[in-house]
C-alpha positions as CSV (number, residue, x, y, z in Angstrom):
1,X,105.4,91.6,115.7
2,X,109.0,92.3,114.3
3,X,111.8,91.7,116.6
4,X,115.6,92.6,116.2
5,X,117.8,89.5,116.4
6,X,121.7,89.3,117.1
7,X,122.1,87.8,113.8
8,X,123.4,90.1,111.0
9,X,125.0,89.9,107.5
10,X,128.2,92.0,106.7
11,X,127.5,94.9,104.2
12,X,129.9,93.0,101.8
13,X,128.0,89.7,101.7
14,X,124.7,91.7,101.5
15,X,125.9,93.5,98.3
16,X,127.3,90.2,96.9
17,X,123.7,88.7,97.3
18,X,122.1,91.4,95.8
19,X,124.3,91.2,92.8
20,X,124.1,87.4,92.2
21,X,120.2,87.0,92.0
22,X,120.4,85.7,88.6
23,X,117.5,83.6,87.5
24,X,115.7,83.6,90.9
25,X,112.0,83.6,90.6
26,X,109.2,84.9,92.7
27,X,109.7,82.1,95.5
28,X,113.1,80.3,95.2
29,X,113.7,77.6,97.9
30,X,117.3,77.0,98.7
31,X,117.3,74.2,101.0
32,X,115.5,71.0,101.4
33,X,113.7,69.1,104.3
34,X,115.6,66.2,106.0
35,X,112.8,64.6,108.0
36,X,109.7,66.2,109.0
37,X,108.7,69.4,107.3
38,X,108.0,71.5,110.2
39,X,110.3,70.1,113.0
40,X,113.6,68.7,111.7
41,X,116.4,71.0,110.3
42,X,116.6,71.5,106.6
43,X,119.8,71.2,104.7
44,X,121.1,73.3,101.8
45,X,120.5,72.0,98.2
46,X,123.5,70.7,96.3
47,X,123.1,73.7,93.7
48,X,123.6,76.4,96.5
49,X,126.2,74.5,98.7
50,X,129.2,77.0,99.4
51,X,127.3,79.7,97.5
52,X,126.6,83.1,98.8
53,X,123.2,82.0,99.9
54,X,124.7,79.0,102.0
55,X,127.1,81.7,103.6
56,X,123.9,84.0,104.4
57,X,122.0,81.1,106.0
58,X,125.2,80.2,108.0
59,X,124.8,83.6,109.9
60,X,121.6,81.9,111.8
61,X,123.4,79.9,114.4
62,X,120.4,77.8,115.3
63,X,118.7,74.8,113.2
64,X,116.3,76.3,110.7
65,X,113.4,75.2,108.3
66,X,112.5,76.1,104.7
67,X,114.4,79.2,103.4
68,X,113.4,81.0,100.4
69,X,114.4,84.1,98.4
70,X,111.2,85.8,97.9
71,X,110.4,88.7,95.6
72,X,107.3,91.2,96.0
73,X,107.0,93.3,92.9
74,X,106.4,96.9,93.0
75,X,102.9,98.1,93.9
76,X,101.8,94.6,95.1
77,X,100.7,93.0,98.4
78,X,99.9,89.6,99.9
79,X,96.5,88.6,101.0
80,X,96.0,88.7,104.9
81,X,97.2,85.4,106.6
82,X,98.7,84.0,109.7
83,X,101.2,81.0,109.8
84,X,101.6,78.3,112.5
85,X,105.6,78.8,112.2
86,X,107.3,82.1,112.7
87,X,109.9,83.5,110.4
88,X,113.3,85.1,110.3
89,X,113.4,87.8,107.5
90,X,116.3,89.4,105.9
91,X,115.8,92.3,103.5
92,X,118.2,92.2,100.4
93,X,116.8,94.9,98.3
94,X,113.8,97.5,98.1
95,X,112.3,100.6,99.0
96,X,109.1,101.8,100.7
97,X,108.4,98.2,101.5
98,X,106.4,97.3,104.9
99,X,105.3,94.4,106.8
100,X,101.7,94.9,107.9
101,X,100.5,93.9,111.4
102,X,96.8,93.7,110.7
103,X,95.9,92.8,114.2
104,X,97.1,96.1,115.5
105,X,97.0,98.3,112.3
106,X,100.6,98.9,112.4
107,X,103.2,99.3,109.5
108,X,106.7,98.3,110.0
109,X,109.1,99.6,107.3
110,X,111.5,97.2,105.7
111,X,115.1,98.5,105.9
112,X,118.2,97.0,104.2
113,X,120.3,96.8,107.3
114,X,121.8,93.4,107.1
115,X,120.1,92.5,110.4
116,X,117.9,89.3,110.7
117,X,114.7,90.1,112.1
118,X,112.3,87.7,113.7
119,X,108.5,87.9,112.8
120,X,105.6,86.6,115.0
121,X,103.7,85.0,112.2
122,X,100.8,84.2,114.5
123,X,99.5,87.6,114.1
124,X,97.3,88.4,111.0
125,X,99.8,90.1,108.8
126,X,100.4,91.3,105.0
127,X,103.4,92.6,103.1
128,X,103.3,95.6,100.7
129,X,105.8,97.1,98.2
130,X,104.8,100.8,97.6
131,X,108.2,101.7,95.8
132,X,109.6,101.4,92.3
133,X,111.6,98.2,92.7
134,X,111.2,94.7,93.7
135,X,111.3,93.9,97.3
136,X,114.0,90.9,97.7
137,X,114.2,89.1,101.0
138,X,115.4,86.0,102.5
139,X,112.7,84.3,104.5
140,X,113.3,81.5,106.9
141,X,110.9,79.2,108.9
142,X,111.6,78.8,112.5
143,X,111.1,75.0,113.3
144,X,108.3,74.4,115.5
145,X,108.5,73.1,119.0
146,X,108.5,69.2,119.1
147,X,106.0,69.1,122.0
148,X,105.3,66.0,123.9
149,X,101.7,66.1,125.0
150,X,100.3,64.5,128.1
151,X,97.0,63.2,126.8
152,X,97.4,63.7,122.9
153,X,94.0,63.5,120.7
154,X,94.7,63.6,116.9
155,X,92.7,65.9,115.0
156,X,91.8,66.2,111.3
157,X,90.5,69.1,109.7
158,X,88.7,68.9,106.4
159,X,86.0,70.6,104.2
160,X,83.8,69.8,101.3
161,X,82.4,73.1,100.6
162,X,85.4,75.5,100.1
163,X,87.7,75.5,97.1
164,X,91.5,75.0,97.5
165,X,92.3,78.7,97.6
166,X,89.2,79.5,99.7
167,X,90.2,76.8,102.4
168,X,93.8,78.1,102.9
169,X,92.4,81.7,103.1
170,X,89.8,81.0,105.7
171,X,92.2,78.5,107.6
172,X,94.9,81.2,107.8
173,X,92.2,83.7,109.1
174,X,90.9,81.5,112.1
175,X,93.0,78.5,112.7
176,X,96.6,79.3,111.9
177,X,96.8,82.1,114.7
178,X,95.5,79.7,117.4
179,X,97.7,76.9,116.3
180,X,100.8,79.4,116.4
181,X,100.1,80.5,119.9
182,X,99.2,76.8,121.0
183,X,102.6,75.5,119.6
184,X,104.5,78.1,121.8
185,X,102.3,76.8,124.7
186,X,103.1,73.0,124.2
187,X,99.5,72.3,123.6
188,X,99.9,70.9,119.9
189,X,102.3,68.4,118.2
190,X,102.7,66.5,115.1
191,X,101.4,69.1,112.7
192,X,101.3,68.1,108.9
193,X,99.0,68.6,105.9
194,X,97.9,67.5,102.4
195,X,96.0,69.5,100.1
196,X,92.7,68.1,101.5
197,X,93.5,67.5,105.0
198,X,95.2,69.3,107.9
199,X,96.2,67.0,110.8
200,X,97.9,67.4,114.2
201,X,97.7,66.2,117.9
202,X,96.3,68.6,120.5
203,X,96.1,68.3,124.3
204,X,92.8,66.8,125.2
205,X,92.2,69.7,127.7
206,X,92.6,72.3,125.0
207,X,89.7,70.9,122.6
208,X,87.0,73.0,124.0
209,X,88.9,76.2,123.6
210,X,90.1,75.1,120.0
211,X,86.3,74.3,118.9
212,X,85.7,77.8,119.7
213,X,87.5,79.0,116.8
214,X,86.3,76.6,114.2
215,X,84.1,78.0,111.4
216,X,81.2,76.1,110.0
217,X,82.9,75.2,106.8
218,X,85.6,73.2,108.7
219,X,84.7,69.4,109.6
220,X,86.4,68.1,112.7
221,X,87.4,64.4,113.3
222,X,89.2,63.1,116.4
223,X,91.1,60.2,117.3
224,X,91.3,59.5,121.1
């Protein structure tokens, strides 16, 4: 679930970042989309250009998506979920903090080493802070593969029986793991969502497999 990358931050740069957090809130986004949310490279916001955060992002030498400074308070954790897009993680501060691979019942201790880690977000996972201090990370979305399908079918997923919070929770339990894997296998493309609708294209031959993971609370609509 967690892999070491060759990308790293110098100890001096890491210390400067830890000492320059200022008015950072729980989830501060430091860049902005410049096209399609999940597919096109994001660019640094003007207020962070040439800052310590701009320098830190530049240590990932590939195009990236959304980058957020995320704070996890002591004694808290995240709800179990999966994501369609994998992530890069850099730990800035914290102690006794863990990434949790729910699928394999495994804890990964988060260390402040200056190394960027790559996370397979298609596995059901959580994060927990068992320490005394806030865990502060720079978390970066990997861009999705811009797949070209042979026989694309447009899929829309909606629900009229789940609240907004519940639909996200159920979707991330059931559909997100499949989408993450399908994107890597070049079986889906053009993923987008609003508060009420998730839409993407799927390879026609994969529809039968896809329907096996859909729960009764979700409605499917196809456009061939």
